[in-house]
C-alpha positions as CSV (number, residue, x, y, z in Angstrom):
1,M,-39.5,13.4,-24.6
2,N,-36.3,15.1,-23.4
3,F,-32.9,13.5,-23.3
4,A,-29.4,14.5,-23.7
5,T,-27.3,12.4,-26.2
6,T,-23.6,12.3,-27.1
7,E,-21.8,9.9,-29.3
8,A,-18.2,8.6,-28.7
9,Q,-15.8,8.2,-31.7
10,L,-15.2,4.8,-31.6
11,T,-15.7,1.8,-33.9
12,P,-18.6,1.0,-33.7
13,P,-19.8,4.3,-32.2
14,I,-21.1,4.2,-28.7
15,H,-24.1,6.5,-28.4
16,R,-24.7,7.8,-24.5
17,I,-28.3,9.0,-23.8
18,T,-29.6,10.5,-20.6
19,L,-33.5,10.2,-20.5
20,E,-35.6,12.5,-18.8
21,N,-36.0,10.3,-15.7
22,G,-32.1,9.9,-15.1
23,I,-31.6,6.6,-16.9
24,V,-28.4,6.4,-18.8
25,L,-28.5,4.5,-21.8
26,L,-25.8,3.3,-24.0
27,V,-26.2,2.0,-27.3
28,T,-23.7,0.3,-29.5
29,E,-25.2,-0.5,-33.2
30,N,-23.4,-3.8,-34.1
31,P,-25.6,-5.5,-36.9
32,T,-23.0,-8.4,-37.5
33,A,-25.3,-10.8,-35.7
34,D,-29.3,-10.9,-35.0
35,I,-28.6,-10.5,-31.3
36,I,-29.0,-7.9,-28.8
37,A,-27.2,-8.1,-25.4
38,T,-28.1,-6.0,-22.6
39,R,-26.6,-5.2,-19.2
40,I,-28.4,-3.1,-16.5
41,F,-26.0,-1.7,-13.9
42,V,-27.4,-0.4,-10.7
43,R,-25.0,1.9,-8.8
44,A,-25.1,-0.4,-5.8
45,G,-23.1,-3.5,-4.7
46,S,-21.6,-4.8,-1.4
47,R,-19.8,-1.3,-0.8
48,W,-23.2,-0.3,0.3
49,E,-23.7,-3.0,2.9
50,A,-23.3,-2.4,6.6
51,P,-21.3,-5.2,8.3
52,H,-24.3,-6.7,9.9
53,Q,-26.0,-6.9,6.6
54,A,-23.0,-8.4,4.6
55,G,-24.1,-10.6,1.9
56,L,-27.4,-8.5,1.2
57,S,-26.4,-7.5,-2.4
58,H,-25.8,-11.2,-3.2
59,L,-28.9,-12.4,-1.7
60,V,-30.8,-9.6,-3.6
61,S,-29.3,-10.8,-6.9
62,A,-30.2,-14.6,-6.0
63,V,-34.0,-13.7,-5.5
64,L,-34.7,-10.7,-7.7
65,T,-35.8,-13.2,-10.4
66,K,-38.0,-15.4,-8.2
67,G,-41.3,-13.3,-8.5
68,T,-42.8,-10.1,-9.3
69,E,-46.3,-8.6,-8.3
70,T,-47.9,-10.2,-11.4
71,L,-45.2,-13.1,-12.2
72,S,-44.1,-16.3,-10.5
73,S,-40.8,-17.5,-10.6
74,L,-41.9,-20.3,-12.8
75,A,-43.7,-17.9,-15.2
76,I,-40.5,-15.7,-15.6
77,A,-38.3,-18.8,-16.3
78,E,-40.8,-20.4,-18.8
79,Q,-41.1,-16.9,-20.7
80,V,-37.2,-16.6,-20.9
81,E,-36.9,-20.2,-22.1
82,A,-39.8,-20.1,-24.6
83,L,-37.8,-17.2,-26.5
84,G,-34.4,-19.1,-26.2
85,A,-33.1,-16.0,-24.4
86,S,-30.8,-15.7,-21.2
87,L,-31.4,-13.7,-18.0
88,S,-29.2,-13.6,-15.0
89,T,-28.2,-11.4,-12.2
90,D,-25.2,-10.7,-10.3
91,S,-23.7,-8.3,-7.4
92,T,-20.2,-7.0,-7.1
93,T,-18.3,-4.8,-4.8
94,D,-19.1,-1.8,-6.8
95,Y,-22.4,-2.5,-8.7
96,F,-25.4,-4.5,-9.2
97,L,-25.9,-6.2,-12.7
98,V,-28.9,-7.5,-14.7
99,S,-27.8,-9.4,-17.8
100,M,-30.0,-10.3,-20.8
101,K,-29.3,-11.8,-24.5
102,C,-31.9,-12.5,-27.1
103,V,-32.6,-12.5,-30.6
104,S,-33.4,-9.0,-32.0
105,P,-37.2,-9.6,-32.7
106,D,-37.7,-10.7,-29.0
107,F,-35.9,-7.6,-27.6
108,E,-39.1,-5.7,-26.7
109,E,-40.7,-8.7,-25.1
110,M,-37.5,-9.3,-22.9
111,L,-37.2,-5.6,-22.1
112,H,-40.7,-5.6,-20.7
113,L,-39.9,-8.6,-18.5
114,M,-36.7,-7.1,-17.3
115,G,-38.5,-3.9,-16.7
116,E,-40.9,-5.6,-14.4
117,I,-38.3,-7.4,-12.5
118,L,-36.4,-4.2,-11.9
119,R,-39.4,-2.3,-10.7
120,S,-41.7,-4.9,-9.0
121,P,-39.9,-7.7,-7.4
122,V,-41.6,-9.2,-4.3
123,F,-38.7,-11.3,-2.8
124,P,-40.9,-14.4,-1.6
125,E,-39.8,-15.5,1.9
126,A,-39.6,-19.0,0.7
127,E,-37.3,-18.1,-2.0
128,V,-35.2,-15.9,0.3
129,E,-34.9,-18.7,2.8
130,L,-33.9,-21.1,0.0
131,E,-31.2,-18.8,-1.2
132,Q,-29.9,-18.2,2.3
133,R,-29.4,-21.9,2.7
134,I,-27.5,-22.1,-0.5
135,T,-25.3,-19.1,0.4
136,L,-24.5,-20.7,3.6
137,Q,-23.6,-23.8,2.2
138,A,-21.3,-21.8,-0.3
139,I,-19.7,-19.9,2.7
140,R,-18.8,-23.3,4.5
141,S,-17.6,-24.9,1.2
142,Q,-15.1,-21.8,1.0
143,Q,-14.0,-22.3,4.4
144,E,-12.3,-25.6,3.2
145,Q,-10.6,-24.0,0.1
146,P,-7.2,-22.8,1.3
147,F,-6.8,-20.1,-1.4
148,T,-10.2,-18.7,-0.4
149,V,-9.1,-18.7,3.4
150,A,-6.0,-17.0,2.8
151,F,-7.6,-14.4,0.6
152,D,-10.3,-13.8,3.3
153,Q,-7.6,-13.3,5.9
154,L,-5.6,-10.9,3.5
155,R,-8.9,-8.8,2.7
156,K,-9.9,-8.4,6.4
157,S,-6.4,-7.3,7.5
158,M,-5.9,-4.8,4.6
159,Y,-9.4,-3.2,4.7
160,G,-10.3,-3.4,8.3
161,E,-14.0,-1.7,8.9
162,H,-14.4,-1.0,5.0
163,P,-16.9,-3.2,3.2
164,Y,-14.2,-4.4,1.0
165,A,-13.0,-6.5,3.9
166,L,-15.7,-8.9,3.5
167,S,-16.5,-11.6,0.9
168,G,-19.6,-10.7,-1.4
169,L,-21.3,-13.8,0.2
170,G,-21.3,-12.3,3.5
171,T,-20.7,-14.2,6.7
172,E,-22.8,-17.1,8.3
173,E,-23.8,-14.8,11.1
174,S,-24.9,-11.9,8.7
175,V,-26.5,-14.2,6.0
176,T,-28.6,-16.0,8.8
177,Q,-30.0,-12.6,10.1
178,L,-31.3,-11.1,6.6
179,T,-34.8,-10.9,5.9
180,A,-37.3,-10.4,3.0
181,A,-37.8,-7.0,4.4
182,D,-34.1,-6.3,4.2
183,L,-34.0,-7.2,0.7
184,Q,-37.1,-5.0,0.0
185,A,-35.3,-2.0,1.7
186,Y,-32.3,-2.5,-0.5
187,H,-34.5,-2.6,-3.6
188,R,-36.4,0.7,-2.6
189,T,-32.9,2.4,-1.8
190,H,-31.0,1.6,-5.0
191,F,-33.4,0.6,-7.8
192,R,-34.6,3.8,-9.1
193,P,-34.1,5.3,-12.5
194,D,-31.5,8.1,-11.7
195,N,-29.4,5.1,-10.4
196,V,-29.6,2.8,-13.4
197,I,-27.5,2.3,-16.7
198,I,-28.6,0.5,-19.5
199,S,-26.0,-0.8,-22.1
200,L,-27.3,-2.4,-25.3
201,S,-24.9,-3.8,-28.0
202,G,-26.5,-5.5,-31.2
203,R,-28.6,-5.2,-34.1
204,I,-30.7,-2.2,-33.2
205,Q,-30.5,1.3,-34.2
206,V,-30.1,3.9,-31.5
207,E,-33.5,5.6,-32.3
208,T,-35.2,2.4,-32.0
209,A,-33.4,1.6,-28.8
210,I,-34.5,5.0,-27.2
211,A,-38.0,4.7,-28.3
212,L,-38.5,1.2,-26.6
213,V,-36.6,1.9,-23.3
214,E,-38.9,5.1,-23.2
215,K,-41.8,2.9,-23.8
216,V,-41.0,0.2,-21.3
217,L,-39.4,2.5,-18.6
218,G,-40.2,6.1,-19.3
219,D,-42.9,6.4,-16.8
220,W,-40.6,4.9,-14.0
221,Q,-40.0,8.1,-11.9
222,P,-37.3,8.7,-9.4
223,P,-38.7,9.1,-5.8
224,S,-38.7,12.5,-4.2
225,V,-35.9,11.7,-1.7
226,P,-32.2,12.3,-3.3
227,L,-30.1,9.6,-4.0
228,P,-28.3,8.2,-0.8
229,V,-24.7,9.5,-0.1
230,L,-22.1,6.6,1.0
231,T,-19.7,7.4,3.6
232,L,-17.3,4.8,4.1
233,P,-14.4,4.3,6.8
234,P,-10.9,5.3,5.8
235,V,-8.5,2.4,4.8
236,K,-5.2,2.8,6.6
237,C,-2.1,1.4,5.3
238,Q,-0.8,-0.7,8.5
239,P,1.0,-3.9,6.9
240,T,0.3,-7.0,9.1
241,R,1.4,-10.7,8.8
242,H,-1.1,-13.4,9.6
243,A,-1.1,-17.2,9.4
244,I,-3.8,-19.9,9.8
245,G,-2.6,-23.3,10.3
246,Q,-4.5,-26.0,8.2
247,D,-3.9,-29.4,7.3
248,T,-3.2,-28.9,3.6
249,Q,-1.2,-30.4,0.7
250,Q,0.4,-26.9,0.0
251,S,0.9,-23.8,1.7
252,I,-0.7,-20.7,0.1
253,L,1.2,-17.5,0.1
254,M,-0.3,-14.1,-0.4
255,L,1.3,-10.6,-0.5
256,G,-1.0,-7.7,-0.6
257,Y,-0.5,-3.9,-1.2
258,L,-3.1,-1.1,-1.2
259,A,-3.4,0.3,-4.6
260,P,-5.1,3.2,-6.2
261,P,-8.6,2.9,-7.5
262,V,-9.4,3.8,-11.0
263,M,-10.2,7.4,-9.9
264,T,-8.3,9.7,-7.4
265,Q,-11.7,11.4,-6.7
266,N,-14.8,9.1,-6.3
267,Q,-16.9,12.0,-6.0
268,A,-16.7,12.5,-9.7
269,N,-20.3,13.0,-11.4
270,Q,-21.0,9.4,-12.4
271,A,-23.7,10.7,-14.8
272,T,-21.1,12.3,-16.9
273,G,-17.8,11.0,-16.0
274,T,-15.0,11.2,-18.5
275,P,-11.2,11.1,-18.1
276,E,-11.3,14.9,-18.0
277,T,-13.9,15.0,-15.3
278,A,-13.5,11.9,-13.5
279,A,-9.7,12.5,-12.2
280,L,-8.5,9.2,-13.2
281,S,-5.5,7.8,-11.3
282,E,-2.4,8.2,-13.3
283,D,-0.8,5.0,-11.6
284,Y,-3.8,2.9,-12.7
285,A,-2.6,1.8,-16.2
286,V,0.9,1.4,-14.9
287,L,0.0,-1.0,-12.4
288,K,-2.3,-3.0,-14.8
289,L,0.8,-3.3,-16.9
290,V,2.9,-4.4,-13.9
291,N,0.1,-7.0,-13.2
292,S,0.3,-8.2,-16.7
293,Y,4.2,-8.6,-16.7
294,L,4.1,-10.3,-13.2
295,G,1.3,-12.7,-13.4
296,N,-0.5,-13.0,-16.7
297,G,-0.1,-16.3,-18.4
298,L,2.7,-18.9,-19.0
299,S,5.2,-16.3,-19.9
300,S,4.7,-14.0,-17.0
301,R,7.9,-13.1,-14.6
302,L,6.5,-15.0,-11.6
303,F,5.5,-18.1,-13.6
304,V,8.8,-18.5,-15.3
305,E,11.2,-17.6,-12.4
306,L,9.3,-19.3,-9.5
307,R,7.7,-22.2,-11.2
308,E,9.6,-23.0,-14.4
309,K,13.1,-22.2,-13.4
310,R,13.1,-22.8,-9.4
311,G,10.1,-25.4,-9.4
312,L,8.7,-23.6,-6.3
313,A,5.1,-23.0,-7.3
314,Y,2.2,-25.3,-8.1
315,E,0.5,-22.1,-8.9
316,V,1.7,-18.5,-9.1
317,S,0.0,-15.2,-10.3
318,A,-1.0,-11.7,-9.5
319,F,-4.1,-9.6,-9.8
320,Y,-4.9,-5.8,-9.7
321,T,-8.6,-5.3,-9.3
322,T,-10.4,-2.1,-10.8
323,R,-12.3,-0.5,-7.8
324,L,-14.2,2.6,-7.1
325,D,-12.5,2.7,-3.7
326,V,-8.9,1.8,-2.6
327,S,-7.9,-1.3,-4.5
328,Q,-5.5,-4.1,-3.9
329,F,-2.5,-5.5,-5.7
330,V,-1.8,-9.2,-4.9
331,A,1.0,-11.7,-5.8
332,Y,0.1,-15.3,-4.6
333,M,1.5,-18.9,-4.9
334,G,0.8,-22.4,-3.7
335,T,4.1,-24.3,-2.9
336,A,5.1,-27.5,-1.0
337,P,5.0,-26.9,2.9
338,E,8.6,-27.6,3.1
339,N,9.4,-24.8,0.7
340,T,7.3,-22.2,2.4
341,A,10.0,-20.0,3.5
342,I,12.2,-20.1,0.4
343,A,9.1,-19.6,-1.9
344,L,8.1,-16.5,0.2
345,E,11.4,-15.1,-0.1
346,G,11.4,-15.7,-3.9
347,L,8.0,-14.2,-4.3
348,Q,9.0,-11.0,-2.3
349,A,12.2,-10.8,-4.2
350,E,10.3,-10.5,-7.5
351,L,8.0,-7.7,-6.3
352,D,11.2,-5.8,-4.7
353,R,12.9,-6.3,-8.1
354,L,10.4,-4.1,-9.7
355,Q,11.8,-1.1,-7.6
356,T,15.6,-1.8,-8.4
357,T,15.8,-3.4,-12.0
358,P,14.1,-1.5,-14.8
359,L,12.2,-3.7,-17.4
360,T,14.2,-4.4,-20.6
361,A,12.7,-2.8,-23.7
362,E,11.6,-6.2,-24.9
363,D,9.9,-7.2,-21.7
364,L,8.1,-3.9,-21.4
365,Q,6.9,-4.1,-25.1
366,A,5.8,-7.7,-24.5
367,A,3.7,-6.7,-21.5
368,K,2.2,-3.9,-23.4
369,N,1.4,-6.3,-26.4
370,K,-0.5,-8.8,-24.0
371,V,-2.4,-6.0,-22.2
372,L,-3.7,-4.6,-25.4
373,G,-4.2,-7.7,-27.2
374,Q,-6.3,-9.3,-24.5
375,Y,-8.0,-6.0,-24.0
376,A,-9.2,-6.0,-27.8
377,L,-10.2,-9.6,-27.6
378,G,-12.3,-8.7,-24.6
379,K,-14.6,-6.4,-26.8
380,Q,-15.5,-9.1,-29.6
381,T,-19.0,-10.0,-28.8
382,N,-22.0,-8.1,-28.2
383,A,-22.1,-9.3,-24.6
384,Q,-18.6,-8.2,-23.9
385,I,-19.3,-4.8,-25.6
386,A,-22.2,-4.2,-23.5
387,Q,-20.6,-5.2,-20.4
388,T,-17.4,-3.2,-20.9
389,F,-19.2,0.2,-21.6
390,G,-21.8,-0.3,-19.0
391,W,-19.1,-0.9,-16.6
392,Y,-17.2,2.1,-17.5
393,E,-20.3,4.3,-16.9
394,A,-20.9,2.6,-13.6
395,L,-17.4,3.4,-12.5
396,G,-17.8,7.2,-13.6
397,V,-14.9,7.1,-16.1
398,G,-17.0,7.3,-19.0
399,I,-17.0,5.7,-22.6
400,A,-14.1,7.7,-23.7
401,F,-12.0,5.7,-21.2
402,D,-11.7,2.9,-23.6
403,E,-9.3,4.9,-26.0
404,Y,-7.6,6.7,-22.8
405,F,-6.6,3.6,-21.3
406,Q,-5.0,2.1,-24.4
407,T,-3.1,5.4,-24.8
408,Q,-1.8,5.3,-21.3
409,I,-0.7,1.7,-21.6
410,A,1.0,2.5,-24.7
411,Q,2.8,5.5,-23.0
412,V,4.0,3.7,-20.0
413,T,7.9,3.9,-19.5
414,A,10.2,1.4,-17.5
415,E,11.0,4.5,-15.2
416,Q,7.2,5.0,-14.6
417,I,7.1,1.4,-13.4
418,Q,10.0,1.7,-10.9
419,T,8.4,4.8,-9.7
420,V,5.1,3.3,-9.1
421,A,6.4,0.2,-7.7
422,A,8.6,2.1,-5.1
423,Q,5.4,4.1,-4.4
424,Y,2.8,1.1,-3.8
425,L,4.7,-2.1,-3.8
426,K,7.0,-1.5,-0.6
427,T,6.0,-3.4,2.7
428,P,3.0,-5.8,1.9
429,Y,0.5,-7.4,4.0
430,L,1.1,-11.0,4.3
431,S,-1.4,-13.8,4.5
432,L,-0.3,-17.6,4.8
433,V,-2.4,-20.7,5.0
434,G,-0.9,-24.1,5.4
435,P,0.4,-26.7,7.8
436,G,0.8,-25.0,11.1
437,R,4.6,-25.1,11.7
438,A,5.3,-24.2,8.2
439,V,3.3,-20.8,8.3
440,H,3.4,-19.9,12.0
441,E,7.2,-19.8,12.3
442,L,7.3,-17.1,9.3
443,V,5.0,-14.9,11.2
444,E,6.7,-15.2,14.3
445,L,10.2,-14.5,12.9
446,A,9.0,-11.4,11.3
């Protein structure tokens, strides 16, 4: 067998192996518990969907385990349950995921099952139709949730024709039109060994892991056609203000800013991506720190100032999503309808303040401690370890990103925060949902 292997100097060490058929295998030997957690990433996700097929990745994830060429949905479920294992699938904007956890002696049997599900799903029409109905119910349910309505409105205004504009569930129109043939075409296109990452963590030696993956998936050969190349429409920064009148108990306010992806060059080689080759965004860590300072927890700036001190917010926070393409930095709050105007003014003032008032040394260090502490806590279990390093590989930043990110956070200065805030957190996109008069007047006065 021929493969390339590297080892990152982490604790415990992460072994990275590229098999002859193109599968990237990540192995973390962690013998503390007799468990092996597995994450299989496929470089796909909703960013690969055309608008008329929005929701396709989600539907594939819902039906992938509902039958193979030799196993029925029931047979798959019975095999997993008989071993006391877990098996699930998911789809995000930037990747497709199959997750598994089992005790070490059952790993080979579960790997065979996962291999069959990856390679030969049949997408039964009855199962596709059932999951379509469930998805349509979920879409309709979301339309009754003010936060989701506001976020959908914000996302569409920020991303335009880019796939990030749509919910991963898709739309009622697009989901209704999807067929089993569409799911099969998606599978043929993206599910191939040179587009797959397998991340393992648990009581298994790297040599054993390589041998088992070779045994189960070594004969899986990539098709003769090259991997597809994704061409996406540009995302233009043209901030807008939108409001939806809805008979709700509170107004939802969202400020959105286009923000950098984790890499400045998405064309980086995803098979060998490292902080040196993947052109990591220098501003990514700074904005992650800003996000934590503003919206992470009960001690965050937005919570203390707008909820505790001024009593304006039912809920208030911020998020900055790690993305392959242009990301978004969002600050949001829910407030009483009569406070909509003053709450919006207060939320905007807190974002603007970052450009003019440097963080104190105490606030900066507290934000760093929070980010680094939660980052460390997020890699405690085998499942978390497998997820984290498989995710890094899927993003193309490489397993060395683990140490690189922590170093970058520790080095952020108050001056950097002001500079980055002035660059990205200027004029926001605005999305409002609430009682008609309360929200429409704010848009009309702009």
